[in-house]
N, C-alpha and C positions, 0 to 999 in steps of 0.2 A: 617319268619321274624316277621310278625305281632303277631303271637302267643308268640314268645319270648319277644317281646316288652310288650305285655300285662302282661306276667309273671313277667318281671322286674318291671313294674309299681305296680303290686300287692305286690311284695316284699318291695318296698319303702313304699307303703301305710301301710303294716303290721308293718314297723318300726315306722311310724308316729302315727298310731292309738293309742297305749298305752299312748303316751304323750299328744295327743289332748283330750283323754278321761278325763284327769285330768282338762283340761281347761273347757270342757263342764260341768264337774261335779260340778264345783264351783257355778253354777247357778241352780242346782237341789237341792231339799230338801233331807236330809239324809233318807235313807230307812233302813230296818232291815238287819243286817249282814248275809252273807251266812254261810252255815255250813262248818266246817273245813274238814269234810269228802269229800265234793265235791271239795274243793281246793286241798286236798291231791291227789285225783284221777286225777285231771287236771294236777298237777305237775308231777305225775308219767307218764302220757301220753306223756310228752315232753322229755323223755329220748332219746338220739341220737341212731339211726338216726331219726330225726323228720320229719314226713310227712307234706305236705301242708295242708291236711285236719285237722290234729291235731292242727297245728298252727292257722288255721281259727277258730276252735272250741274254743280254748283258748281266742282268741281275741273277739269272740262274747260273751263269758261268761263274760269277763272283761268289755265289753261294756254295758252289762245289769246290772252290779254290781256297787254300789256306791264306786268309787275308789279314791275320793278326800280326801287326808289326811289332808287338811287344814280345812275342814268343818265337815266331818263325824268322829265321835268318835268310831272307830272300835276296836274290840278286837285285842290285840297285836299279838297273834298268827296268826290270819287271815291276818293281815296287812303284816306280814313277808312272809306268803305264797304267797300273791298276788305279792309282790315285787320279790320273787323268780321266779314266773311264768314269769313276764316281763323280768327278767334278763336272763332266759333260752331262751326266744324268741330272745332276742338280740344276745345271744351267738350262736344260730342257724344261724342267718343271717351272723355273723362273719365267721362261718364255710363255708358258701356258698362263701364268698369272698375268703377264703383260697383255696377252690376247684377250683375256676375260675383262680386264679393266678397260682396255681400249674400246671394247664393244660398247660398254656403257657410256664412256666419255666421248667417243668420236662418232660411232654409228647412230646413237640415240640422242645424246645430249647436244650434239653438234648444231642442230638447227631446230627451229620451232616445227617445221614440217615433219621431221623425224620423230619429234616428241608426240605430235598429234597422231601420226601413223602408229606409233607404239601404243598410244592410248586406245586406238581403234582395235589393234590386235589383241590387247589384253582385256577389252571391254567385257566379253562373255565370262571370263574367269572372275573379273571383279564383281559383276552382277551376281554370279553364283555365290561368291563369298559373302556378299551383302545379304542375300536371301537366306543363306545358312545361318548367319549371325542373327537375323530377325527371328527365324524359327527357333534357334536355341534360346534366345531371350524370352520369347513368349512361352516356351516350354518350361523354362526355369521358374518363371513367375506365375505359372498355371493360368495363363490367359488364353482365351479362345481365339484362334487364328481364323479369320474369315477373309476371303478375297474382297468382300465389299468394303473392307477398311481402306483399301487403296483407291476407292472410287473418288472422283473429284467432287462429288456431292457430299462426301463425308469429310468433315474437318473438325479437329479438336478445338480449334479456336475460332472466334467470330471473325468474319470477313469484313465487318463494318469497322470503320476507323474509330478509335476510342475518343478522339477529339477532332474538332474541325481542322481540316488540312487544306492548304492552298494548292492550286493546280500546279504552280511552279515547283513546289516541294514534291508533289506526286510525280511530276515528270522527271525530276532529277533522280528520285528514288528508283523509278522504273529504268532509267538509263543505266544507273549503277548496278541494278539487279541483272540487267541483260549483259552488261560488261562482265560482271562476276560469274554469271552462268557460263559464259563462253570461255573466258581466259583463266578462271580459277582452276578448273580441272587440268588445263595445260601446265599451269605453274606448279600445281601439286605433283603432276607426273614428272616434270623436270626435276623437282626437288627429290622425288623418289629415286630417280636415276642417279642423282648425285650421292644420295645416301647409300644406295646399293653399291656404287662404285667404291666409295671410301670405306664402307664397312667390310666389303669383300677384300679390298686391298689390305686393310689392317688385320683382318682375321688370318689371311693367308701369309701375310708378312710375319705375323707373330709365330705361326707354325713353322715357317721357313727358318726364322731366327732361332727358335728352340731346337730345331733339328741341326742347324749349323753349330750351335753351342754343344749339342749332344755329340756331334762328330768331333769337335775339338776336345771334349772331355775324354773321349776314347783314346786320345793320343797321350794322355797323362796317366802315369802309373799310380799317382796319389789319388786321383779322382776316378779310379776304375775298380769295380763297377758300382761301388756304393753311391757315388755322387750322381750316377745316371738316374737312379730313382728320384733323387732330389730335383733333377732337371725336368723329368716328365711329370711328376706329381706336385711340383712347387711346394714341397715340404722339406723340413730339415733332414739331413742324413740320419739314418737309423743304423745302429750297430747290428750287423747280421753277416753271416758267412756269404761268400761270393756266389755260391750255387743258389742259395735262397734268393739273392737279389736278382739273378738272371731269370729264375723261374717266375718271380713276381713280375718282372718287366714283360716277359713274353706272354704270360697267361692272363694277367690282370690289367696292367697299366696301358699297354699298347692297344689292345682291343677296345677298351673303354675310351681311350683317347681318340681313336679313329671314329668311333660311333658318335661321340660328342661333337667332334669337328664337322662331320657330315651333316648332323642335324642343325648346327649353327649356320652354315653357309648355304643350306639347301634353298632357303627363301631368297637368297641374294644373287643366285646365279641367273643367267638369262633364261627366259621361258623356253619350253620345249618347241620343237619345230612345228607341230600341228597348230600351236597357238599363234605362231608367227606367220603361218602360211595361209590360214583360212581367208583373210581379206583378199589375197591375190586370186583365189579361186572364185570369189564372188564379184569382185570389182574389176573393171577393165581399166587398167592403169595406162595413162598416156605415155607414149614413148619418150616424150620430152623430159620426163622425170629422170631418166638415165643420164641425160646430158646435164641436168641440174646436179645430180649426185656427183658426176665426174668433176664438175666445176668446184663443188664444195670440198671434194676430197683432195684437190690439187693444193699443194703447199709450195710456195716459193722458197728459194734457198735461204732467204732472210729468216723466214719462220722456222726452218729446220735448225739454223744456228741458234735462234732464240730458244727453241725447245731444249736443246742440250746444254745451253748456258744455264737455263733454269734447273736442269738436272744437277749440275755441279753445285749450284747454290743450295739445292735441296740437301745434297750430301753434306755440305758444310754446316747447314742448319741442324741436321740430325746429329752431327758429331758435337756441336756446341751446346744445343739446348735440350736434348732429350735426357731424361733422368737415367741414372745408373740403376743397376739391379739392387734389390733389397738385401740380398745375401752376397757380400763381396767375396765369400769363400768360393763361390761358383766361378768357373774358369774364365768368364768373359766379363768385361767391365761395362758392356752395353746391355740394355734390356733386350728381351727376345724380339719384341716388335720393332725396336730400333734397328737391330741386326738384320731382320728381314727386309725392312724398308731400304736399308743401306745396300743390301745385296741386289734388290730389284733395281735401284737407281744405277748401281755400278754395271749391272747387266745391260742397261740401256746405253751406257757409254761404250761398252764393248761392242754392241751391235752397231752403234754409230761409227766407230772407228773401222770396223771390218767392212762396212757397206759404203761409207762415204769418203774415207781418207785414201789417198793413192797407195796401191799395193806395193810393198817393198821399199817405201820411202822412209826416211829417218823420222818424219813426222808421225807416221803411223806406228812405227816400232817404239818410239819414245812414249807416245800416248798410251799404247798397250802396256808398256812397262809400269806406268803409273796406275793403270787399271788393275794390273796384277797385284800391286801393293795394296790397293783398296780392297781387293778380294781376300786378302790374307786375314783370316779370322783371329789369328794369334797376335796381330799387330795392335798395340795399345791405341787408345783414342788420340792421344797427343801426337803420336807419329803419323796417324792418318790425317790429322789436321795439317801437319807439315807437308804431306803429299798433296793435299788439295791446294795449299798455298803455292806449291811448286807448279802445279798444273795451271793455276791462274797466271803465274809469272812466265811460264814457258810457252803455253799454248793459247793464252787469252788474246794476245795480239794477232797471232797467226790465223786463228780460227774466227776472229771477229767478235769475240765475246766482250772485249773491253769497249769496243765502239757501241755495241748494243746497250751495255750498262750505262755508258755516257749519255746515249740518246734517251734512255728511260729516266735518268736523273734530271736531264734538262727539259723533260716534258715533250720531246719531239715525238 
């Protein structure tokens, strides 16, 4: 648990570091620009899958380089390379969010058998939490805790029926009780998986959106660095010198933010590997289950198209229905959670284009151009809605999204 918490804090810090470097760089004198070859090799090392060591090396390199675009007059090519490296790091963290969310949605919630297996895996930890809760409650109420209280011969209520009952009613009640005892835990476990998936998605999307807004704020001289405090603390800007703002961000706000975020999502992450592994060590699982999992994991092309058509619909729904931020003075018109959810959905579209569309084709190039427009944090909401409308008009028929929408509307 502690190792996982440290790893999550490291990921949040790796999100924050590129943005805080620009803040710290505004008080440093400009130095000589780095060579383009080093930046090219650094960008090449961030091709997926990106290892943690490669991400740390990139962050350390950027930490030692003068990255402030407001002060340092860098070469245009090197500036583009540095921004590409930062964007690649952010996309890597977005992929980790996708992997965590897909684990809950596909690996666990996908079938009743997976839910039952997950319930068996987490049964010892659940029983431990129940026993700890009982002990804490009895200790708080100053009650004597005796193992005999759990004896079947001890009951707080009478076992006799308070009124005459017919045999048919008793039989129906027994059948319903057996049904509830078997399927209610499975239903509650499935709802728990859905809750963890959505809560984890919303929490991390909000953090990703706030960091994206923070990154956008660093590019504005008017909102630098006083507005950064407002972004992190969700408080109105306070008049203070720039050095005091930077010291407050680095010493107070960011450490507290990382600790609070780690505590919030700790219970939402997947269990540790010893919890998931112990049933395999005790039970002899039949080899046919691997074939069952392979069949369940297979997705036809129609379902893949339907999944990414839903992604475009989700982007459009986010842009239309999500509320705006409470303080319009802050540089983005979308809320932090909406911005994060939008980035996650756009990341899925980029992964779909890079993996499924023909390489070098006009279809792929045009689709990726629209994805780049949606990734632009400075683009207003109305212009992004026009981009989504253009994607429906340009790629809906080619990729089969329009036919899927028509089938869903006609009930096929």
